[in-house]
Each structure stands twice: as C-alpha cells, then as structure tokens.
N, C-alpha and C positions, 0 to 999 in steps of 0.2 A: 311789556308796556302796551296798554290799550290805545288803539287809534281812534280819533274822533270821527264819528259817522254822523253826518247831518240827517235830521229826521224830517225836514220839510224843505220846500223849494226856497223859501226865504233864507233858511240856513245855508242852503247850497249856494245861493247867490252871494251871501256875505262871506262864505268860506272861500269861494273862488274870486271874490272881489269883482263881481260883474255889475256894471252900471246898467240900469234899465232905461233911463231917460237920456238918450244920446244927443238930443237937440242942443243942450248946453255944452256938452263935451266936444262934439264933432268939429266945430270951427277951430278949436285949439289943436285938435289932432290933425286936421287937414293943413293947418299952418306948419306943423312939425313935419308932415310928409312933404310939403312944398320946399322946405329947407333942406331936404335930403334924407330924412329918416325913412326907412323902409316901412311899407304898410304892415308887415308882420310885427316889426318891433314896436311901432306906434300902437297897434292893436293890443299887444301884450302890456305895454306900459300904462295905457289909459283904460284898459278893461273894456274896450269896444270890440265887437266882432269884426273880423277882417272883411266879411262880406258887406257889412254896413259901410265901412270906409271905402271899399272898392266902388260901391254903388254911388256914394255921395261924391267921390272924387271924379267919377266919370260924368255925372250930371247933377250938380248941386242944387239946381232950381227945381228938380222934380219933387223933392220932399216938401216943398212949400205949396204944391198944388193940392187941391182937395180932390178926393176920389169919389166916384159914384155920381149919380145924377143930381141935378139941382133940386132943392126942396120945392114942393108944390105950394105950400102955404107960407105966408110971411111969418116973421118972428113974433109979431103981435098976436096973430091968430093962434099960433102954437102956444103962446103964453096964456091966452084965454082958455084954451082946452086944458092946459095943465092946472090952472087955477080952479076950473070947474071940477076936475077929477079930485083935486085935493079938498075942495069944499065938500064934495060928496063923501069922501073918505072920513073927514072930520065928523060928519053927521052920522056915520055908521052905515051909510048906504053906498058901498063901493060900486063903481061903474063897471058894468059887464061889457064884454066884447061887442055884443049886439048893440047896446046903447051907444057905445063909443063910435061904432061904424055908422050908425043911423044919424048921429049928431054931426058928423063930418060930411 
C-alpha cells in the first residue's frame, strides 16, 4: 500500500492540520490551558505550536504591540504615493526607483 506524500507546503499544513492564523484560535486555547489542560495537549488538540502558546501565556499583551519604528509619513501621504504609482502604471509608465525616491 502506497503512503500519501505531500508535494507542497499547503498540502503539508493540511495533512498535519496546522493552523496558520493563531489570533482567532489562541484565546480559546489559552482558556483551555487556564482550566487545567496542559500546554502540550492544548497545542496538539488545536493545532497551534507549543512555543506560540507558551509565549502568549507568559505575556498576552505583547502580540498586540506593533514592531519596528513608527512610520515617517501619514496614511494620507502614503495613499497619495500609491495612487500616483498606480496612475503611472495604468498609463504604461512605471515609476522607477530613482523617481520614487526623488518624489518623496
């Protein structure tokens, strides 16, 4: 009897029932852990890595923080730049790196 061998990472994830977006699953898992279920068992049942559960159990607020420095330009300025790039692309004149850096 031949064994199924996954051929891509999406098949591997579905084969092993791994969840990629843990933000919606993690609160339920942490509630289960608080009621007495071990981290290993909760990780196996919900398909969340044990390291993720350990990190979120120790400091649940850290995942809500944004990483990296604050943005330099405002959201409206960034949107204007995006609109300009898309406008140029629609006209068949893509923006070069030099043009982009000169315009900012």
